N, C-alpha and C positions, 0 to 999 in steps of 0.2 A: 363496580370496583374492578380495577385491573392490577396485575403485577407488572411493574415496569423496571427496567434497568436503565439508569442514566450514566453516561460517561462524560467527564469533563477533561479536556486536554490542557496542556501547559499554559497556553495563553488565557484560557478561561479561569485559571486559578493562579495567575501570575503574581498577585500580591494579596494582602489581607482584605483590602476593599473588594477585590473581585471575588474572593472566597465568600465574603458576606453576601454578595449579589447572587452567587450560586446557591447559597443557603436559602435565600428568599425564593428562588425558582423552585428548589426542592420542596419547600414548605407549601407552595401552591398546590403541588401534586398530592402532598399528604393531606392537605385540607379538603381536596376533592375526593378523598377516601381511598386513594390508591396505596398499594403496598410498594415500597421503594427500596431498591438497592442502588447505591451510587458508587461508581468506580472512578478513581481520580488518578491523574498523572502527577508528576513532580511539577512544582512551580517553574515557569518558563526560565530556561537557562541553568537550572539547578543540576540536571543530569550531566550536562556538558562540563560544569565545574567539578562535579564529583569524579568524572572520568579523567579530567585533567590532573586532579590531585593524585589519583591512583597511578597515573603514568609518571608523574613527577617522582613519586615515592619509589616505584619499582617498574623499570622498563619491561622486564620479563616477569610480569606479575602472575601470582596464583589466581586462576580464574574464579576459584571459590571465594576468595577474599574480595576480588573485584566485584562480584555479585553482591556481597554483603555491604560493600560501600555504596554502589550505585543504586541499590534498592531503597536506601534510606530516604531519598527524596520523596518518594510516594508516601512513606510513613509519616513524614512531616505534614504533607497536605491532608492525608486522611484524618489525622488528629485535629488539625486546625478546622477542617470542615465540620467534624463532629462537634467541636466546641461552638462553632458559629451556629449550628442548628440548635444546640442546647440553649444558647442565648435567646433564640426565637421561640423557645418553649416546645421544641420538637424533640421527642425521645430518639436519640441517636447514639451509636457507638461505632468506633473504628475497628476494622478487621485488617490485619496484615495477611499476606499470602499464606504464611505458615499456620495462622490461626484458623483459617476457614476449614481445612487446608485446601489450597489449590495445588494438587499433586502433579508433578511434572517428571519428565525423564531427567537424567543427570548431565545433560549437555549444557554446561554453564555458559552464560552469555547469549544463548539462543535456544533455551529449553522449550520443549513442546508439552502442552497440557495433556495429561492422561485422564484425570477424573477430578470432579469437584463434589464432595459430599455436602449436601445442603440442608440436612435435617435441622441443625441448630439455627441456622440463619432463617429458614422458613418458619420455625417455631416463633422466633422473635419478631419476624415481620408480621405474622398473624396477630401478635400482641400489640402491633402498632409501632414497633421500633424500626428506624431507618438504619440499614447496614451501609456504612461507608467503607468501601473496600479499596485497599491500595492496589493499583494496577501494576502491570509490568513484571510481577514477581510471583514466585511459587515456592514449593518445597520439593526438593529432590529426594531420590530414594535413600540417600544417606543422611536425611534430615538437615541438609544444608540449604540455605536460601539460594534460589536460582532466579535468573531474569530471562525474559522471553525475547529479547532482541528488539530491533527497531519496530516501532508501532505496537509494542507489546501491550499497552493499556487498552487499545482497541480490541486486541485479541482476548484479553482478560474479560472485557465487558461482554463480548459476544458469547464467550464460553460460559460465563456466569448466567447470562440470559437463557442459554440452552439448558443448563443444569436446573435452573429455577422454573423452566417452562414459562418464561415471561411472555406477555402479549407482544412486547416489542423491546428493542434496545435503542435508546436515543443517544446518538453520538453528537455532543455539543462541541463546536469548533469555532474558528474565526471566520468561516464563510457561511452563507445562508443555505447551502445545499450543494447538490451536484449540478454543474452547468454543462451545456452542450460543448463548450471548450473553455479555455482559460479566459475569464472576463477581463483580465489585465491586458491581454493582447487583442482580443476581439470584443469591442465595445457592445456589439449586438448579440453576444452570447446570452442564452436563455437558461433560467433555472428550470430543471425538470421536476415535475410533480412526482413521477415514479420512474424507476429504472429497474431492469431485471438483474438478478445476481450475476448472470453470465456477462452482461454488458458492463456492470460495475467492476467485475473481476478483470476484464480486459482493459478497461480504462485505468484501473489501479496498476496493473502490471505494465502498461504502456506509458506510464509517466504521470498520470493524474495523482495529485498528492492528498486528495480528500480523505480516502480510507486506505489503510494498509492491506496489502494483498492477502496476508494470512487471515485477517479478520473476515474478509469477504468470503474466502474459501470456507471458513468455519460456519458463517451464516448460511451459506448455500447448502452445506452438508447437513446442517441441523434445522434448516428452514426457519431461521430466526429472522423476523421482520425487523429491519434496521432503518432508523430515520436519522438523516444527517441534517442538522440545523445549527443556527448561530446561538452562541451564548449571549450575544450583545443586543439582540432584539427579539421580538415575539413573532416574527414572520414564519409562516409554515415552511417546513424543510422539504427534503426529498426522501421518499420511501424507497428502500431497496427491497424488492419482493420477488416472489416466484412469478414466472412468465404468465401463469394462469390469471394473475390479478390485474394484468394490463389488457384491456379489451382490444384496442387497436394499436398495433406496433408501428412506430416510425421505421422507415427503411434504414435510416442512419440516425442513431440517438446521440452520438457524440464523437468528437475528434480530439484525440490525445496526442501529446508530443513528449519526446524525451531527448534532452541534451546530454544524457549520461552515456551515450553510445560512442564508440570509436570504430573506425574501419581499418581492416588489414587486407592488403592484396598481395598474394604470392604469385609471381610471374614465372611462366614456363616450368610448371611442375610436370614431371613425367606422368603421362596418363596411363596408369597401370592399376590392376586390382590391388586394393589395400592401401593406396596412397592417402585416401581421406582418413582412414583409421590411424595411419602413421602421423598425420598432422594433428588431428583433434584429440588423439589419445594422450599425448604429453600435456596438452592444455588442460584436459580433464584431471589428469594426475596432479596438476598444480591448482585445482579448484577454480579454474578460469572458465566461466560460462560463455558459450558461443551461441549467438542468436541467429541473425539472418545469414544465409549462405547462398552464393550464386557461383556457378561454374561455367566457364567458357572454353570449349575444346577447340584446338587449332584445326585448320582445314585438313592437314595431313593426319590428324588423330593421334599424333605422338605426344603433344603437350597440352596442358590446360592451365588457364589462369583461374585462381581461386580467390574469391573475395568473401569476407565474412565480418561480422561485428562482434565485439566484446565490450564489456563495461569500460568506460573511459578510465576508471580507477585501476583497471587491470591491464591497460595498454602496454606500459613499459615492461611488466612481467611477461606478458604474452610475447612481445618482440624478443625478449631475452631467451625465453624457452625455445622459440622457433629458430633463432640464430644459432643456438647451441646444437640444433638438429639439422642445420643446413646441409652438411656433408651427406647425411643419410637420406634426407628428403630430396635433395638435388634441385631445389628451386633456383632460378637465376637471380631474382631480386625480391626484396620485401619492402612494401610501401605502406607505412602507417599513416593514418589520417584522423586526428582527433576532432576536426572541425566539421562534424556532421550532425544531423538531427534526424530522428525517426519520427514520422508522423503516421498516425493510425486512425483510420475511419472505422467506426464500430457500430453495429446494430444487429439485433436478432432478426430484424425484418429482411436482412440480406438472404436468409435461407429461402425466401419465397419470391425474391425480386432479382432479376438479372440486370447487368449493366452498371453495377456500383463501381467496380474497378475501372471500367471504361470511362465513366464520368470523372473519376479521380485523375486518370492519365490525361484526359482531354483538358481538364481545367488547369493542370500544371503546365501542359504544353502551351496553352494560350498565354500563360505568364512567363514563357521561356525559362521554365525551371526544369533542369535535367534530373531524371530519376537514376540513382546509382544502383540501388538494390530493391527488389520487391519480395514480399512474403505475404501469404494469405492463410486464413483459416476460415471456418464455417461462418463466423460472424465478424471478421476483421480483414481489412486490407492495410498493410503497412508498406511505406516506402522510405528509403534513405535518401536524404537530400543534403546539399551543402548548407551548413548552419546559417549562413547569411540570409537564406530564403525563408526562415522559420515564420516570421510574422506575415509575409506576403502569402505564403502557402496556406496558413491557417485561415486567414480572412477569406481568401478566394474559395477554398473548399467549403467553409462554413456557409457561404452564400450559395454556392453551387448545389448543395444538398438541401437547401430550403430551411436552414436552421436559424437564420437571422430573426431576432425579435422584431415584431412589427411596430 
């Protein structure tokens, strides 16, 4: 007998029929003798509708009331799933974030979990009751409902699994697991049996949509074994585990891409101490995150061209902030470019193998694809390319690193 946390996303509980199917899947685990806690998202599209209603009602809304409204989607799903389980003869009850309670800080809209007391849930699970927990929500220090931000239900599930000391946390979604790259673009992409926390964290942060970054960070910190699998079939999924559990590492495990990047180039910036701080300080003050950076110093050493990336959603704000500082920064021109893609090659095997970056550059050169910016870390090499080359680059690299399915 094991203690398992299962999490079902919005597409998995999109309507009553799918909720009944989820109940059947949960019942199978109960019948096998396992203790179950189930975390649910709102039904697909519900949160967007609630957010829209909130914004229609109040443009400059009270963040506390915003959380009270948008958290209601998960409340509905939790209640419906508990009812569906009861219809199948399974002892189940719903728990809202404040009832557990999932205690968070007071940052409404993007709260962070502080602690989850589990004595009562554990007592009931030992008696055979399934706990159906509303994801995405918690209870702030002022006893107000909080929400955890994008991907918050994944974070809720992993945090609950850590608190319950569960054997694993199963994340059910609309894909069958973690693939070597996006199978919609690369037909030969393979599903991975296992992947390390570090690799999954890099894949998530570099554009892969399977798991939310915060949930992977939490799983890694608390050593929660996570399994990603499909709600719609019984195929084995992908286990996200500690590196020690994987006997032989691939040099490259996956290739991620992100179309959410935009490039800014500042031409002829004075090359003097403090100029980088003068450029990036105002961006940080406006909560604009800068990612890849490359600097080219002129031959005479007087000027530099500075190229960096920001989130595409922040491009207009970043340009406005920098143009307002043009006089003090003294750059000659500013060139924004939203039509770029960041492609990242990821694998813990890079630590012990040379030539990964060289293979990437050689492969792209053979396809006449120009690299605009490069950044590296211990287990990742990222390049910025013109967006039109996304599919060609992904397919070529996937083949070059031997990731194609046979």
